C-alpha positions in Angstrom: -14.1 -9.0 18.9 -12.9 -12.4 17.9 -14.3 -14.0 21.1 -17.8 -13.1 20.2 -17.5 -14.1 16.5 -18.9 -17.5 15.4 -16.7 -20.0 13.7 -13.0 -20.8 13.5 -10.3 -18.2 13.5 -7.1 -18.4 11.4 -4.5 -15.8 10.4 -2.9 -15.2 7.0 0.0 -12.8 7.0 -1.3 -11.1 10.2 -4.8 -10.8 8.7 -7.5 -12.2 11.0 -9.9 -14.5 9.2 -13.0 -16.4 10.4 -14.8 -19.4 8.8 -17.8 -21.6 9.4 -20.1 -23.9 7.4 -19.6 -26.3 4.6 -20.0 -26.3 0.8 -18.7 -23.9 -1.9 -16.7 -21.0 -0.4 -17.9 -17.5 -0.1 -15.7 -14.6 1.0 -17.1 -11.5 2.8 -15.2 -8.2 3.0 -16.2 -5.3 5.3 -16.0 -1.6 4.4 -13.3 1.0 5.2 -14.1 3.7 7.8 -12.9 4.8 11.2 -14.3 1.8 13.0 -14.5 -0.9 10.2 -14.5 -4.6 11.0 -16.2 -7.9 10.2 -19.1 -6.9 12.4 -20.4 -5.1 9.3 -21.0 -8.4 7.5 -22.2 -10.5 10.4 -25.8 -11.0 9.1 -24.3 -12.4 5.8 -21.9 -14.7 7.7 -24.6 -16.1 9.9 -27.0 -16.7 7.0 -24.6 -18.2 4.5 -22.8 -20.6 7.0 -25.9 -22.8 6.7 -25.4 -23.0 2.9 -21.7 -22.5 2.2 -18.2 -22.4 3.7 -18.3 -18.8 4.5 -15.1 -16.7 5.2 -14.8 -13.2 6.6 -11.6 -11.2 7.2 -10.6 -8.1 9.0 -8.6 -6.1 6.5 -5.1 -4.9 7.4 -5.3 -2.2 10.1 -8.8 -3.1 11.1 -10.6 -5.4 13.6 -8.4 -8.2 14.9 -5.8 -7.9 12.1 -2.4 -6.2 12.6 -2.9 -2.5 13.2 0.7 -1.3 13.0 2.0 2.1 11.9 2.7 1.4 8.2 1.7 2.6 4.8 -1.9 1.6 4.1 -2.7 1.5 0.4 -5.1 -0.2 -2.1 -2.2 -2.4 -3.0 -1.9 -3.6 0.6 -5.6 -4.4 0.9 -5.7 -6.1 -2.5 -2.7 -8.3 -1.6 -4.4 -9.3 1.6 -7.4 -10.5 -0.5 -5.0 -12.5 -2.7 -3.4 -14.1 0.3 -6.7 -15.0 1.9 -8.0 -16.3 -1.4 -5.0 -18.6 -1.7 -5.6 -20.0 1.7 -9.3 -20.6 0.8 -8.2 -22.5 -2.3 -5.9 -24.6 -0.2 -8.8 -25.5 2.1 -11.7 -25.7 -0.4 -10.2 -26.4 -3.8 -9.3 -24.5 -6.9 -12.8 -23.5 -8.1 -13.3 -19.7 -8.6 -14.1 -17.9 -5.4 -17.3 -16.0 -5.0 -17.1 -12.9 -2.9 -19.0 -9.9 -1.6 -17.5 -6.6 -0.5 -18.9 -3.4 1.0 -18.4 0.2 0.0 -14.7 1.1 -0.5 -13.6 -2.5 -0.2 -15.4 -3.2 -3.5 -12.5 -1.4 -5.1 -10.0 -3.9 -3.6 -12.1 -6.9 -4.5 -12.5 -5.7 -8.1 -8.7 -5.1 -8.3 -8.0 -8.6 -7.0 -10.4 -10.2 -9.5 -9.1 -8.1 -12.4 -5.5 -9.3 -11.6 -6.4 -13.0 -11.2 -9.6 -13.5 -13.1 -9.4 -17.3 -13.2 -9.3 -17.4 -9.4 -12.5 -15.3 -8.7 -16.1 -16.2 -9.4 -19.2 -14.0 -8.9 -18.7 -10.6 -7.3 -21.4 -8.9 -5.2 -20.6 -5.2 -4.7 -22.7 -3.5 -2.0 -22.8 0.3 -2.1 -19.6 0.4 -4.1 -17.5 3.5 -4.4 -16.4 5.1 -7.7 -20.0 5.7 -9.0 -20.9 9.0 -7.4 -20.3 11.1 -10.5 -19.8 10.9 -14.2 -16.1 11.6 -14.2 -14.2 8.5 -15.0 -11.2 7.8 -12.8 -8.5 6.3 -15.1 -5.3 7.5 -13.5 -2.0 5.7 -13.8 -2.2 2.0 -12.7 -2.2 1.7 -8.9 -2.5 5.5 -8.3 -4.6 6.8 -5.4 -6.6 9.8 -4.6 -4.4 10.8 -1.7 -4.4 14.5 -1.0 -0.7 15.7 -1.0 0.5 16.3 2.5 -2.9 15.4 4.2 -1.7 12.2 5.8 1.4 13.9 7.2 -0.8 16.6 8.7 -3.3 14.1 10.2 -0.7 11.9 11.6 1.3 14.5 13.6 2.0 12.5 16.9 0.7 15.1 19.3 -2.5 15.6 17.2 -3.4 12.3 15.7 -4.6 10.4 18.9 -6.9 13.3 19.9 -8.2 13.5 16.4 -9.1 9.8 16.3 -10.6 9.9 19.7 -12.8 12.7 18.6 -13.9 10.9 15.5 -14.8 7.7 17.4 -16.7 9.2 20.4 -19.9 7.3 20.9 -22.1 10.2 19.7 -20.0 10.7 16.6 -20.0 7.0 15.7 -23.8 6.9 16.1 -24.1 10.0 14.0 -22.2 8.5 11.1 -24.0 5.2 11.3 -27.3 7.1 11.2 -26.1 8.8 8.0 -25.2 5.4 6.6 -28.6 4.0 7.4 -30.4 7.1 6.5 -32.4 6.8 9.7 -32.0 6.5 13.4 -32.8 2.8 13.2 -29.2 1.6 13.2 -28.1 -1.9 14.2 -27.2 -1.6 17.9 -24.8 -4.6 18.0 -22.9 -3.2 15.1 -22.7 0.1 16.9 -21.3 -1.5 20.0 -18.7 -3.4 17.8 -17.7 -0.2 16.2 -17.0 1.4 19.6 -15.0 -1.6 20.6 -13.0 -1.6 17.4 -12.0 2.0 18.0 -10.3 1.1 21.3 -7.8 -1.4 20.0 -4.1 -0.4 20.1 -3.1 1.1 16.8 -6.7 1.6 15.7 -6.0 5.1 14.2 -3.3 4.2 11.7 -5.3 2.8 8.8 -8.3 5.2 9.2 -6.0 8.2 8.9 -4.9 7.0 5.5 -8.6 6.6 4.6 -9.2 10.2 5.7 -6.3 11.5 3.6 -7.7 9.8 0.4 -4.9 7.3 0.3 -7.1 4.2 0.3 -9.2 5.3 -2.7 -8.1 4.3 -6.2 -7.6 6.9 -8.9 -7.7 4.2 -11.6 -10.8 2.4 -10.4 -12.8 2.7 -13.6 -10.0 1.0 -15.5 -10.2 -1.7 -12.9 -14.0 -2.1 -13.1 -13.8 -2.2 -16.9 -11.3 -5.1 -16.7 -13.6 -7.4 -14.7 -14.6 -10.6 -16.4 -16.6 -12.0 -13.5 -20.4 -11.6 -13.2 -21.0 -8.5 -11.0 -24.1 -7.7 -8.9 -24.3 -4.1 -7.6 -26.8 -3.4 -4.8 -27.4 -0.2 -2.9 -30.2 1.7 -1.0 -32.0 5.0 -1.5 -31.5 6.5 1.9 -28.6 8.2 3.7 -25.3 9.4 2.4 -24.5 6.7 -0.2 -27.3 7.0 -2.8 -25.5 8.7 -5.7 -24.8 6.1 -8.3 -25.0 8.2 -11.5 -21.6 6.8 -12.5 -23.1 3.4 -13.0 -23.6 4.6 -16.6 -19.8 4.3 -17.0 -20.1 0.5 -16.8 -23.4 0.1 -18.5 -21.8 -1.4 -21.5 -19.8 -4.0 -19.5 -21.1 -7.5 -19.9 -22.2 -9.4 -16.9 -23.2 -6.4 -14.6 -26.6 -6.2 -12.9 -28.0 -3.9 -10.3 -30.6 -4.0 -7.5 -31.9 -1.0 -5.6 -33.5 -1.5 -2.2 -35.7 0.9 -0.1 -32.9 1.0 2.6 -29.7 2.6 3.6 -26.2 1.6 2.5 -26.3 -1.8 4.2 -29.6 -3.2 2.9 -29.0 -6.7 4.3 -29.4 -5.3 7.8 -32.8 -3.7 7.0 -34.4 -6.2 4.5 -32.4 -9.4 5.0 -35.0 -11.8 3.4 -35.1 -9.9 0.1 -31.4 -9.3 0.0 -30.5 -12.9 0.8 -32.9 -14.2 -1.8 -31.5 -11.9 -4.5 -27.9 -12.7 -3.5 -28.6 -16.5 -3.6 -30.2 -16.2 -7.1 -27.1 -14.3 -8.3 -24.7 -16.9 -6.9 -26.8 -19.8 -8.4 -27.3 -18.2 -11.8 
């Protein structure tokens, strides 16, 4: 995957990162799913490298990062963002870091920004999780939505590899991408990158924690409430990720804004000109 990716690669604590361009830094974070990787943010990386020093990382357990058999949690993902942000500050200076995250990774970006508000700037959350209902999730700090015993069941050695292979068959990957897009017009290069990501050694370990609920935060509304950075939420109206009734839970939070696109869950693939223009206005405000 790295060989086809533009820009310089560097690693921070076994997390693969890529950078290109010049100017103020911007960090891009892919989503969490069975085949997640930086391929999901490639249009943004290619666009913003002509305007900023853009960074993208493969989260622990995904893409070109370490995919070992370990305990994958929101804490691990958030700490990876803190470590990469520290390296970006070393390279680019101490100004607050603007960032964009996709889907479940929005929870990790929000947690990082709530824990170190002076180090983070504007936050763009694309199709963020935690807003698909009116029930606020304010569990104990750092708690997750893991289903008791589910990960142990999914990770039985004689069963787990076959399960993951079944979930990442070409037809299944295409099916879930079509549900993400809300149409059959998916991005074919991203589809091919997803198939490649699924073949890497250790590719199943992090997704099995995702399937068991262990990568979702049970305190996410407390985290969202704590944000002091300006926040831009964007999402589409097609596919499986269109229920954002829970945005009412943060309606009173200062600095939040929202844009809805006639697209699926990754609107910058379908209407890049409009998305990029809106994102640039948000960053420049």
